Every structure is written in structure tokens, then in C-alpha cells.
N, C-alpha and C positions, 0 to 999 in steps of 0.2 A: 504493500500500500504506500509506504514512504517512498519507494523507488519510483512508483507511478507519479506521485506528486512532484518529486524532484525533476522528473522528465519535463514537466511543464514550466519549470523555472528558466529553462534555456530559451532565449529570445528566438522567435521564428514566425513565419507566415502560416496561419492556419489554413489548411486545405483538405480536400478529401483524399484519403490514401489508406491503403491496407484494410479495405473493407470489402465484403462480398454482399452486395445488396440483392434482396430477392422480394418476392411478394409479401412475405411475412413482415419484413422490415417496412415496406410501403404501407401496409395496413396499420402497423404500430405507430408510424409517424402521423398518419392521417388521424388516428385515434387521439394522439397527443395534441395535435392542433385543435381538434374538436373540443377536447377537455379544457384546453386553455381558453379558447374563445368563449366557452360556456362559463368559465370562471370569471372572465372579463365582464360578461353581461351580468352575471349574478352580483359581482362587486359593484358595478354601476347602479344596478337596481337597488341594492342595499343602501348605498350612500344616498341616492335620490329619495328612497322611502323614508330614511331617518330625517332628512332635511324637511321633507314635506310634512311628515307627522309633527315635527317641531313647529312648523308654521301653522299647522291646523290647531295645535294646542295653544299657541300664542294668540291666534285670532279668537279662539273660543274664550280665553281668559279675558281679553280686552272687552269682549261682548258681555260675558256672564258676570264679570266683576263690575260692570258699568264703570270702567276705569276713568273715563272723563268726568263723570258726575262725582266720583269718589275722590279723585286726586287732582282734578282740574283740567282745563282745556288743553294744556301743554303736555299732558302725560305721555303721548306718543313720542313727542320729541325727546322727552326725558328718558324713556325706555331706549330709544335709539342711542342717545349719548352714553347711557350706562353700559349697554351691550357692546358698543364700539370701543369704549374705554377698556372693558374687560377682555375683549377679543379683537384686537386691532387689525389682525390679518384676515379676519373672517369676512365673507361677503353676505349681503342680504339684510344688513342691519341699518340701512339708510331710512330716513323718515318716510320717504315715498314708498319704499318696499314694505315697511311695517303697516302703512295705511292699506296697501294692497292685501296684506295678510288678513287684516280685519275684514275688508270687503269680500275676500274669498270665502271666509267662514260665513259671513252674513248672507252672501248670495245663495248658499245652499241651506240656510237655516232661518228663513224668515218667511212671513206670509202664510198662506194656506197650503202651499206646496212645499213640503219638506223633502229632503233628499231621499229618505227611505221610501217615501210614497212614489217616487219615480224610479224605483229600483228595477222595475220591469223593463225599462229602457236598455239596461245592460244586457239582458237576455237577447234582445233584438240585435245586438251589435255583432254577433257571430265571431266573437273574439277567439274562439277555439281554433279558427282557421289561421290565425296569425301566431299560434303557439303561445297564447297568453297564459295558459295554465303553467307552462314551464317558467315563464318570466315571473309569474306571481308567486311561485314557490318560495323564493327567498323572502318576499314580503310577509308571507304567512308565517315563515319560520321566525322572522324578527318579532312579530306580534306575539307569538307563543312564548319566545324567550323573555320578552318584556313582562308578560303576565306572570310567568313562573318566578322571575327574579324579584319583581317589585310588588305584584298583586295590587290590591287596593281598588276600591270602587271607582275612584276618579280615573285611574289609568285604564281600567277595563272599559269604562264608558267612552274614553277618548279613542281607544283602539277599535272598539265596536262601531263607533259612528263614522270613523274615517274609512272611506271606500278604498279597498286594497288596489283597485284599478287605477286610482289617482296616482299611485306611485310609479306607474309606467309612463307618465307624462311629465316632461320637464316643467320647472316652476314658471319660466317665462311664457310657456304655452298656456298655462293656467291663467296667467295675468291677461293675456290676449283674449282668452275665452270669456272670462267674467266681465271684461271691459266692453266687449262687443256683442254679447248674446243677451237676449231679452228674457229667456226662460231657462229653467233647469233642463227641460227636455232638449232644447236647442244646444245647450252647453254639453250635455251628455252625448249628443250626436257628434259634435266635433271632437270630443275626447275619444270616442270610438274610432273616428276616421284617423286621428293622429296615431293611435295604437295599431290599427289595421294596416295603414299604409306608410307608417314611419315618417309622417309629415315633418318637414323642417318648420321653423317658426314662420318663415316667409311664405311657404306653401300653405300653412294653416291660415294665415292672414288673407291670402288670395282666395281661399275657399269661403271664408266668412264674407269677404267683400262681394263675391259672386253669389252670395245668398244660397249656397248649396243646400242648406237645410230646407229651404222652401221649395226648391226646384227638384231635388233628387227624391226618387221614390213616388212621384206623382204622375208619371207618364201614363197616358191612356193605353191600356193593354188588355190582353186576355190571358195573362200568365197564370192566374189562379185556376182557370178552367182546364189548362192543359199541362200543368206541371205540378209536382209534389209541393206541399205547402211550404216547407223550408226552402226548397230551391226557388220557388216563386217569390218569396220575400227577399231572398238574397239578390235575385235578378232585378227586382223593382228598386232595390237600393243602388244598383249599379247605374241604371239609366235615369236620365233627367227628362222633365217635361219640356224644357227649352234649352237650346244650345246657343252660346254666345260665340259667333263667328267673327268677332271684331278683329281677329288676326289676319283675316283674308280680304283681298281686294279684287274686285272685278273691273273690267275695262269700261263698261257702260251701265247706265241705270237699268236698261232693259237687257237682261241676260237670261240664258237658259241653263239646263241641268249640266251641260258640258262645261260651260263657263264657271259654274259654281264648283263643280268637281275639280276643275283645273286650279281654281283659286285656293281651295282647301288643301289640295295635295302639294301645292307649292310650298306650304308651310306645314309639313307633316308633323313636326314637333308640336306646333300649336294645336293641330287637330287632335293628336293623341292626348295632350294635356287637357283639352276641353272635354274629350270623351271620358277621361278618368283613368285611374290606375288599372292595369291588367289587359288593355287592348293592344294587340299586335297586328299590324297591317299585313295581310296575306297578299293582296293584290288589288289593282284598280282595273275596271273594265274586264273582269275575269270572265272568260268565254265559257259558255256551256254549249256542247254540241249534242243535238237530239235529232237523229236522222239527217235530213238535209237542211235543218234549221240551226242557226247559230244565234244565241242570245248572250247578252253581257250584263254581269252584275256590276253596279256602280263601284261599290267598295266592299271587300270581303275581309273581315277581321277574325282573329281567334282570341277569345278571352281566356287568359291563363287561369284566373281564379274560378271562373264559372265552368271551365273545361268544356267549351263549346265554340262552334263557329257562330259568327254574327254577320248576317247579310244586311248591308246598309244601302238603302235606296234613297237618293236625293231628288227632291222636287223643288224647282224654283217658282212654285205657285202653290195656291191653296189645295188642300186635300180633295181628291176625287175618289168616289167609291171604288173605281176600277184599280186604283193603286194598291189596295189591300189584296185583291186577287192576284196581281202580278207578283207582289212580295211573297205571298203564299206559295206561288209556283217556284220561285227561286229557293225558298227555304226547303221545300220538298226535294228539289234537285240536289242541293248541297247535302242533305241527309242521305240521299241515295248514292251520290257519287264521291263524296269526300269524307263524311263522318266515319270514324272508326268505332268499334264496339265499346271502347273505353270512354268515348266522348259522350257528353250529354246532348240532348236534342238541340238542333240549330235554332237560333232565335232570329227573328226578322225585326229590323229597325227602320222605320220610314221617317225621314226628316223633311218636312215641308215648310213653306213660308207661313201658312196659317191653316186653320181647320175649324170645322163645325163639329163639336163633340158628339152631337146626336148622330150625324152621318158616320163618324168613325165607329161608334158603338154598334150601329146597325150593320156596318160592313164586317164586323167581327163575327157575326152570326154565320154559322155554317163553315167557318174556318177552323181547322183542327190543329194548326201549327201555332206556337207561341210567337206573337208579334206585338209590337208597340209602335205608337205614332207620336212623334214629338214635333216641335216647331223650332225655328232658328231666327235669329235677328242680328243686327249690327254689322251686316256685310258692308264694307267700305266701297265707295264708287270712285274709281281712279280719276274720272273727269271732274269729280267734285273736289279733288285735292288741288291746292294751288301749285303751280309750277315753280321751278327755282327762280325764273324771271319775275313771276308775280310776287313771290316772297320778298325778293330784292326790292321791288317797287314799293311794297307795303312798308318795308323797313325804312326806306328813304323818306316816305311820306310821314311816318311816325317821327323820325328824327327832325324833319322840318317843323312838325307841329310842336315838338318839345322845345325847339329853339325859339319859335314864335311865342310860346307860353312864357319862357324865361325873359324874353325882351319885354313882354307885357307886364310881368311882375316887377321888373326893374323900373319901368316907367311909372308904376303906381307908387313906388317908394320915393 
């Protein structure tokens, strides 16, 4: 053992040598990497859970102790000073952050809707598909250790009322959610999206700005009639009732389906971001050959989480009943020609400029494939955008107006 240690005292370049690598070694290294990544995730979740539980308890104390009534209006500032004095290198003790801590607790614990009354929302989030049970294990272990070591009615109450799923969301995400959401149900929706999709804070803010809570899950569809209940709910959460195509530009105000498709696929990144996580583009104008007839699907996707093909038809005009029949035809064709036995049934998505809901619902009758109809807006018109020369003229005009205003102001003095 000493000789082996002495061998590493001699300076040298570390490199691969004198080893015989085989399949067993590769399996072992892969297992080590997996164990270390798992340890990293658990450590991160443990740290985040501890900090969030501390924030939850601090917010609860400020509320339940009626701190401002008891010690004065400046008590939050005083708490901030005392904690920063004691822990000068710690983050999260600014006055602003402690106010957020109080608001966080209040958001979920006031009015008629308490957090525990909205607990059913968590079941709807399908978090098991994101491996949430594995991530939650260290949180559960922390709570059990705390209760065993300290006990006490107060601690048990704190651990019991703090939702374990909150520990899977970073603190700054929580701040954005309570600052921008109007209800507990809406907040839980974005918490679920953050966990399911690993949203960055910027991505979360974009989802809230796009009002994803209002638009997602409300698409007109027949999913419930033709899919198992759990699959139907999951599919409805994926699709929106309206898509914002503000990233795409067409050449003229009067445009057709080809122009719309061209504009959308020029910015495929923008299209995939707007559709949502999980969509992979298989092809544009995908040809179907049936006898001596060739037909083309506008856009064909595969959704990784739903494990199914998605046929997307684009219409640059309002919904017409015959659109549903054509989409049904394409869905059946993809089921027969492309779908493997491991895939779920293909889904049809029709996106048009407008719709009459009654017409859409009548069109669903007699159709046995799962389809949904949505609308789009915010397509930009190239002709409506100022040219570089026009922008230059406008800038020069603005500068002349500013100079004239300055001369006028000097004259008044």
C-alpha cells in the first residue's frame, strides 16, 4: 500500500496505460457516473429544500406573530439587519427578499382558498413522468429526520403545511410566480410546468406573460371521447386554444396556407417554442401516396412525451367543416403507414385564423380519431414594417422636431 502511494509522488503526466478495458468496466463507469449525478441532484434538492423551508417558517412567523403590530412598522428591516449582521456571507436576507418571504406565505394562506384545498391540482400535474418521486425522496427524508430529531408540535405543523413539491422549484421562480399569478390554482400550474419541463426563470416569465395558464388545456377537441382518461388530460395540457405566431412574417396582408407555412418554418425554433416542450418536427409537406393519388401533410411532428405522431394542418382562414374530415383522413393515414405498435394513436391539430365553436363541435361528430382545433394570431405583415429608408427619414424628422423644441424652450427663457 505504501509503495503504491509512493509511486504517485513522482511528478508525471496522467494518462491511460496498463489497463484492459472491457464491457464490465464500461458498465461500472456508467454506473459510477449515474450514482454521482444522482448524488449531485439529491444534494441540490436538499440544500434548496432546507432554504425554502426556512423561508416558509420565517414568512409564517412574520404573519402569525403579527410582527409589525407587535414590534413596529420597521420590524422587517430590523430582522434583515440582525440576520445580515449574524450571517454576513449568506444570501437572501435583504429587506426586499424578506418582504417576498412574507408575501409567499400569505399568498398560499389567506382568503377562502387555502393551499391544502387546492391540493388536487398537484395530482393533475403528472409529475411522475418527470421523475418527481425520485427528486422528492431527499425532501421526504429531510422532513423525517427533522421530526425525529426535534419533534415538537410547531415543527410538525411547519413540515406538514409546507408542500414537498415546492422544494423542486428555485426561490426566484417562486418570487416570479407569486408576483404575477392571481390565484393559487394558477400558481400551482406554473410550479408544475417548471418541474415538468425544467423551466429557467426567463422561460417561466415568458410562459406567464403569454398567459399559458388561460390558453393551455382549453383547445376544442374530442380527446375525451377517443382516448383513455389520463392520456386525454395529458394531451389537453399539451395543446393550446390559441397560438401566438408573432415570430413569423408574411410578405403581404393577403396570404394563403403556403405563405403561412413558409413563414412559420423559416423560424422553426420559434415555432417549436410556441408549440411547447416535446414537439419534434418530422417533416413539412410530407407526401402520402395512395394508388395514383398523392396528398401532402402541412406539418408532421412527433411528440416525445405523448409518444405519438401529431398531424398539423394550417389554414389561413376561418374554420370550415370540411377541414375536420381532411384532418381525419391524414390522421388515419399516419396511423396506418407510420405508427409503430409502441406509439400511441396519432393526434390531429388544425390551426386556423378563426372558428365558430358550434361548427367545430358538430364537425367532430362521426369522427373517431382524436383531433383538436385551435386559432392563431399576431402574424406580422412585411409590407406593414417600415423600410430602412423610412426608419432613417423618421429618425431625421424626430431629430428636427427635438431641435425645434429646444430652440422654442430657449426662446421662452
